[in-house]
C-alpha positions as CSV (number, residue, x, y, z in Angstrom):
1,M,-38.7,-44.5,-116.9
2,T,-41.0,-47.5,-116.5
3,R,-44.1,-47.4,-114.3
4,F,-42.4,-49.9,-111.9
5,A,-39.2,-47.8,-111.7
6,F,-41.2,-44.6,-111.1
7,A,-43.2,-46.3,-108.3
8,L,-40.0,-47.6,-106.7
9,L,-38.5,-44.1,-106.8
10,M,-41.6,-42.5,-105.2
11,T,-41.5,-45.2,-102.4
12,V,-37.8,-44.3,-101.7
13,L,-38.6,-40.6,-101.6
14,V,-41.6,-41.0,-99.3
15,A,-39.6,-43.2,-97.0
16,A,-36.8,-40.6,-96.9
17,C,-39.3,-37.8,-96.0
18,R,-40.7,-39.9,-93.2
19,S,-37.3,-40.8,-91.8
20,T,-36.4,-39.5,-88.3
21,P,-34.1,-36.5,-88.5
22,A,-30.7,-36.8,-86.9
23,S,-30.9,-35.9,-83.3
24,A,-29.0,-32.8,-82.1
25,P,-25.6,-33.6,-80.5
26,A,-25.6,-33.8,-76.8
27,P,-24.5,-30.5,-75.1
28,S,-21.0,-30.4,-73.6
29,A,-20.5,-30.8,-69.9
30,N,-19.8,-27.0,-69.6
31,A,-23.1,-26.0,-71.3
32,W,-25.6,-24.3,-69.0
33,A,-28.0,-23.5,-71.8
34,V,-28.4,-24.3,-75.5
35,V,-30.0,-21.7,-77.8
36,N,-30.8,-23.0,-81.3
37,G,-27.8,-25.3,-81.1
38,H,-25.4,-22.6,-79.7
39,E,-24.1,-23.2,-76.2
40,I,-24.1,-20.7,-73.4
41,T,-21.4,-22.1,-71.1
42,R,-20.9,-22.1,-67.4
43,D,-17.8,-19.9,-67.9
44,E,-19.9,-17.2,-69.6
45,V,-22.4,-17.2,-66.8
46,E,-19.7,-17.1,-64.1
47,K,-18.1,-14.2,-65.8
48,A,-21.4,-12.3,-65.9
49,Y,-21.9,-13.1,-62.3
50,R,-18.4,-11.8,-61.3
51,R,-19.2,-8.6,-63.2
52,A,-22.5,-8.1,-61.2
53,A,-21.4,-9.7,-57.9
54,P,-21.4,-7.7,-54.7
55,T,-18.1,-6.3,-53.5
56,P,-15.9,-8.5,-51.3
57,G,-17.3,-8.9,-47.8
58,Q,-20.9,-9.1,-49.0
59,Q,-20.8,-12.7,-50.2
60,L,-24.1,-14.5,-51.0
61,S,-25.0,-18.0,-49.8
62,E,-24.6,-20.7,-52.5
63,E,-28.4,-20.8,-53.0
64,E,-28.6,-17.0,-53.4
65,A,-25.7,-17.1,-55.8
66,Y,-27.4,-19.7,-58.0
67,T,-30.6,-17.7,-58.0
68,A,-28.6,-14.8,-59.3
69,K,-26.9,-17.0,-61.9
70,L,-30.2,-18.4,-63.1
71,N,-31.5,-14.8,-63.6
72,L,-28.2,-13.9,-65.5
73,L,-28.5,-17.0,-67.6
74,N,-32.0,-16.1,-68.7
75,E,-30.7,-12.6,-69.7
76,L,-27.9,-14.3,-71.7
77,I,-30.5,-16.5,-73.4
78,V,-32.5,-13.4,-74.5
79,Q,-29.2,-11.6,-75.5
80,D,-28.2,-14.7,-77.6
81,L,-31.4,-14.5,-79.5
82,L,-30.9,-10.8,-80.1
83,L,-27.4,-11.4,-81.3
84,A,-28.6,-14.0,-83.7
85,K,-31.1,-11.5,-85.0
86,A,-28.3,-9.0,-85.4
87,R,-26.4,-11.4,-87.7
88,E,-29.6,-12.0,-89.7
89,L,-30.3,-8.3,-90.1
90,K,-26.6,-7.5,-90.7
91,V,-26.5,-5.1,-87.7
92,E,-22.9,-4.3,-86.9
93,L,-20.9,-2.4,-84.2
94,T,-17.8,-0.6,-85.3
95,D,-14.6,-0.7,-83.3
96,T,-14.9,3.1,-82.8
97,E,-18.4,2.7,-81.4
98,L,-17.2,0.1,-79.0
99,E,-14.1,2.0,-77.9
100,N,-16.1,5.2,-77.3
101,A,-18.7,3.4,-75.2
102,Y,-16.0,1.6,-73.2
103,N,-14.1,4.8,-72.5
104,E,-17.4,6.6,-71.5
105,A,-18.3,3.7,-69.1
106,K,-15.1,4.1,-67.2
107,K,-14.3,7.8,-67.6
108,N,-14.9,8.6,-63.9
109,I,-12.9,5.7,-62.6
110,P,-9.2,6.2,-62.1
111,D,-7.2,3.6,-64.1
112,A,-5.5,2.1,-61.0
113,A,-8.9,1.6,-59.3
114,F,-10.4,0.1,-62.5
115,Q,-7.5,-2.3,-62.9
116,Q,-7.8,-3.3,-59.2
117,E,-11.5,-3.9,-59.6
118,L,-10.9,-6.1,-62.6
119,K,-8.3,-8.1,-60.6
120,T,-10.7,-8.4,-57.6
121,R,-13.4,-9.9,-59.9
122,N,-11.0,-12.1,-61.9
123,L,-11.9,-10.3,-65.1
124,T,-9.9,-8.7,-67.9
125,A,-10.4,-5.5,-69.8
126,E,-11.2,-7.7,-72.8
127,D,-13.9,-9.4,-70.8
128,M,-15.5,-6.0,-70.2
129,R,-15.2,-5.0,-73.8
130,D,-16.8,-8.3,-75.0
131,D,-19.7,-7.8,-72.6
132,L,-20.2,-4.2,-73.7
133,R,-20.0,-5.3,-77.4
134,R,-22.8,-7.9,-76.9
135,N,-25.0,-5.4,-74.9
136,L,-24.6,-2.7,-77.5
137,L,-25.3,-5.1,-80.4
138,A,-28.4,-6.4,-78.7
139,Q,-29.5,-2.8,-78.0
140,K,-29.0,-1.9,-81.7
141,V,-31.4,-4.7,-82.6
142,V,-33.9,-3.4,-80.0
143,E,-33.6,0.1,-81.5
144,K,-34.1,-1.1,-85.0
145,E,-36.9,-3.6,-84.4
146,I,-38.7,-2.0,-81.5
147,T,-37.8,1.6,-80.8
148,A,-37.8,2.8,-84.4
149,K,-41.2,1.1,-85.0
150,A,-43.0,2.6,-82.0
151,A,-43.6,5.9,-83.7
152,V,-46.1,8.4,-82.2
153,T,-47.9,10.9,-84.5
154,D,-48.7,14.5,-83.8
155,S,-52.4,13.7,-83.9
156,E,-51.9,11.2,-81.1
157,I,-50.0,13.7,-79.0
158,T,-52.7,16.3,-79.5
159,A,-55.5,13.9,-78.6
160,F,-53.6,12.9,-75.4
161,F,-53.2,16.6,-74.4
162,E,-56.9,17.4,-75.0
163,A,-57.9,14.4,-72.9
164,N,-55.6,15.2,-70.1
165,K,-55.4,19.0,-70.0
166,A,-55.8,19.2,-66.3
167,Q,-52.5,17.3,-65.8
168,F,-50.7,20.2,-67.6
169,N,-52.0,22.9,-65.2
170,R,-49.4,22.8,-62.5
171,Q,-50.6,24.2,-59.2
172,E,-47.1,24.2,-57.9
173,D,-43.5,23.4,-59.0
174,A,-43.0,19.7,-59.8
175,V,-40.3,17.3,-60.7
176,R,-40.7,14.4,-63.1
177,I,-39.1,11.3,-61.6
178,A,-38.5,7.7,-62.7
179,Q,-37.4,5.0,-60.3
180,I,-36.1,1.4,-59.9
181,V,-37.0,-0.1,-56.6
182,I,-35.0,-3.0,-55.0
183,T,-36.1,-4.5,-51.7
184,P,-34.4,-7.2,-49.5
185,V,-37.7,-9.2,-49.2
186,R,-39.6,-11.3,-51.7
187,E,-42.7,-9.6,-53.1
188,N,-46.1,-11.2,-53.0
189,Q,-46.5,-10.9,-56.8
190,R,-44.5,-10.7,-59.9
191,T,-43.4,-7.1,-60.2
192,N,-41.4,-6.9,-63.5
193,R,-41.0,-8.4,-66.9
194,S,-38.1,-10.7,-65.9
195,G,-39.5,-11.9,-62.6
196,N,-36.3,-10.9,-60.9
197,D,-36.8,-10.3,-57.2
198,A,-34.1,-9.9,-54.5
199,T,-34.9,-11.7,-51.3
200,T,-32.1,-10.8,-48.9
201,P,-30.0,-7.7,-48.1
202,Q,-27.0,-9.2,-49.9
203,E,-29.0,-10.0,-53.0
204,A,-30.5,-6.5,-53.0
205,Q,-27.1,-4.9,-52.8
206,A,-25.7,-7.1,-55.6
207,K,-28.7,-6.3,-57.7
208,A,-28.4,-2.5,-57.2
209,Q,-24.8,-2.6,-58.2
210,M,-25.5,-4.7,-61.3
211,L,-28.3,-2.3,-62.4
212,M,-26.2,0.7,-61.9
213,A,-23.5,-0.9,-64.1
214,R,-26.1,-1.6,-66.8
215,L,-27.2,2.0,-66.8
216,K,-23.6,3.2,-67.1
217,E,-23.2,0.9,-70.1
218,G,-26.0,2.9,-71.8
219,I,-29.0,0.6,-71.3
220,A,-32.2,2.7,-71.3
221,F,-33.5,3.5,-67.8
222,G,-37.0,2.5,-68.8
223,E,-35.9,-0.9,-70.1
224,V,-33.9,-1.6,-66.9
225,A,-36.9,-0.5,-64.7
226,A,-39.4,-2.6,-66.6
227,D,-37.1,-5.7,-66.3
228,F,-35.9,-5.4,-62.7
229,S,-37.8,-2.8,-60.6
230,E,-39.7,-4.4,-57.7
231,D,-42.4,-1.8,-57.6
232,A,-45.1,-3.4,-59.7
233,E,-47.0,-0.2,-60.5
234,S,-44.1,1.9,-61.8
235,A,-42.2,-1.0,-63.4
236,Q,-45.0,-1.3,-65.9
237,R,-44.3,2.3,-67.0
238,G,-40.6,1.9,-67.2
239,G,-40.3,3.3,-63.7
240,D,-42.0,6.6,-64.6
241,L,-43.7,8.4,-61.7
242,G,-44.8,11.4,-63.8
243,F,-44.5,14.9,-62.3
244,V,-44.4,14.8,-58.5
245,P,-45.6,18.1,-56.9
246,M,-43.1,19.8,-54.6
247,S,-45.4,19.3,-51.6
248,A,-45.5,15.6,-52.2
249,L,-41.8,15.4,-52.7
250,Q,-41.2,17.0,-49.4
251,Q,-42.9,14.0,-47.8
252,A,-40.4,11.6,-49.3
253,P,-37.6,10.1,-47.2
254,P,-34.9,12.8,-46.7
255,Q,-32.2,11.0,-48.7
256,L,-34.4,10.5,-51.7
257,R,-35.9,14.0,-51.5
258,D,-32.5,15.6,-51.3
259,A,-31.1,13.5,-54.2
260,V,-33.9,14.7,-56.4
261,L,-34.0,18.3,-55.4
262,K,-30.2,18.8,-55.7
263,S,-29.8,17.0,-59.1
264,N,-30.1,18.3,-62.6
265,P,-32.4,16.6,-65.2
266,G,-30.8,13.5,-66.6
267,T,-29.1,12.6,-63.4
268,V,-29.3,9.0,-62.0
269,Q,-28.5,8.4,-58.4
270,L,-28.6,5.4,-56.1
271,V,-30.2,6.0,-52.7
272,S,-29.9,3.2,-50.1
273,Q,-31.6,2.9,-46.7
274,G,-32.5,0.0,-44.4
275,G,-31.4,-2.7,-46.9
276,A,-33.6,-1.3,-49.7
277,H,-32.4,0.7,-52.7
278,T,-33.9,3.2,-55.1
279,I,-32.2,4.1,-58.3
280,V,-33.8,7.5,-59.1
281,L,-33.7,9.4,-62.4
282,T,-34.6,13.1,-62.4
283,V,-36.2,13.5,-65.8
284,A,-37.4,17.1,-65.8
285,K,-38.3,20.0,-63.5
286,E,-41.2,22.4,-64.2
287,K,-42.5,25.6,-62.7
288,A,-46.2,26.1,-61.7
289,G,-48.6,27.3,-64.3
290,Q,-50.7,26.2,-67.4
291,K,-48.8,24.3,-70.0
292,D,-49.8,23.8,-73.7
293,L,-48.6,22.1,-76.8
294,S,-46.7,25.2,-78.0
295,M,-44.1,24.4,-75.4
296,P,-41.6,21.9,-76.7
297,E,-41.1,20.3,-73.3
298,V,-44.9,19.4,-73.2
299,K,-44.9,17.9,-76.6
300,E,-41.7,15.9,-75.8
301,A,-43.1,14.7,-72.5
302,I,-46.3,13.4,-74.1
303,S,-44.4,11.8,-77.0
304,T,-42.1,10.1,-74.5
305,T,-45.0,8.7,-72.5
306,L,-46.9,7.4,-75.5
307,K,-43.8,6.0,-77.1
308,G,-42.8,4.3,-73.9
309,R,-46.1,2.6,-73.6
310,R,-46.0,1.4,-77.2
311,E,-42.4,0.2,-76.9
312,G,-43.3,-1.8,-73.8
313,V,-46.0,-3.7,-75.7
314,L,-43.9,-4.2,-78.8
315,R,-40.9,-5.3,-76.8
316,A,-42.8,-7.9,-74.9
317,A,-44.4,-9.3,-78.1
318,Y,-41.1,-9.2,-80.0
319,L,-39.1,-11.0,-77.4
320,S,-41.9,-13.6,-76.8
321,A,-42.0,-14.3,-80.5
322,L,-38.2,-14.7,-80.6
323,R,-38.3,-17.1,-77.8
324,N,-41.3,-19.0,-79.1
325,D,-39.5,-19.6,-82.5
326,A,-36.3,-20.7,-80.8
327,V,-35.2,-24.1,-79.4
328,V,-34.0,-23.3,-75.9
329,V,-32.8,-25.8,-73.3
330,N,-31.8,-24.4,-69.9
331,Q,-29.5,-27.1,-68.6
332,L,-28.8,-25.4,-65.3
333,A,-32.5,-25.0,-64.6
334,K,-33.2,-28.7,-65.4
335,Q,-30.3,-29.7,-63.1
336,L,-31.6,-27.6,-60.2
337,V,-35.2,-28.9,-60.6
338,A,-33.9,-32.5,-60.6
339,S,-31.9,-31.8,-57.4
340,A,-34.9,-30.2,-55.7
341,G,-33.1,-26.8,-55.7
342,K,-29.8,-28.0,-54.3
343,P,-26.9,-26.3,-56.0
344,P,-24.5,-28.8,-57.6
345,S,-22.0,-28.7,-54.7
346,L,-24.7,-29.3,-52.2
347,A,-26.7,-32.0,-54.1
348,P,-26.0,-35.6,-53.3
349,A,-23.8,-37.3,-55.9
350,A,-25.6,-39.5,-58.5
351,P,-25.3,-43.2,-58.0
352,G,-22.0,-44.4,-59.5
353,A,-20.7,-40.8,-60.0
354,K,-17.1,-40.1,-59.4
355,P,-16.3,-37.9,-56.4
């Protein structure tokens, strides 16, 4: 090759490297978000909303409904990133796993009532299976990338016990409780990881039903509490209140107190009063007396506490990294900002737009 030909070739290559890459295709009219080129459609968000919506007779205003849909869209964006990671890691869900989880989720619901509920919400059994499949796949990624890596050593457990020995000397019987709090008023500060905050009794009711559905699907209580509880202090710990002495529990509102005292460990209950809701998990019950590391329940409790803390940090970092490395365009949010918060049906038509 001559010197001139070589120089010409290099010029062409440099020009090619500097050329502007082809722009991404414009999103479709039905796209409410685009995640790394993959559309999340309005139809998908509307289905998610119908799954989580309040029962008939508890309708939200259009503004309240769009607030709920924005929150659901943000969840679907995170889920989409996790599903992409599942494909990358070759994480799979078998048909048997899906069917077992599906049957478990509806085992206490008579089939006629289940079919009627689907009809009321304009959903199909396949819609429910698809939502469950996506949730379970995303959860598998979380377990592989976060839960499995948040290991706690025996030496860490021992160190925690030695530093907190007084906590394990129960002066009276106690119950370990975790909670998810939902109120019908806006809080003065951000209370959870997602920023989700009900502002009306209708929103609070819809949110309580949606969170109970998530828990029935098998989503970990601590994850739901950290993402959605409106009690800032306990949300940071996945809703964990630790062991509550019986004397303190007796001072709780009667409905909440009775729900805890009459339940077995592992039981989740929804307690509603005055427009507010508490989803309470009875974790464990202990008698008074000194505890030590020879007791399996003590070691397990410490391990759960330390692992929960580590998982919380790792999860926040992992999801932040996923989102930072992604190209995400929230079309619905852009539209609502442009219309000063007016939902599409309430916003004035754009000049020249067809009615």
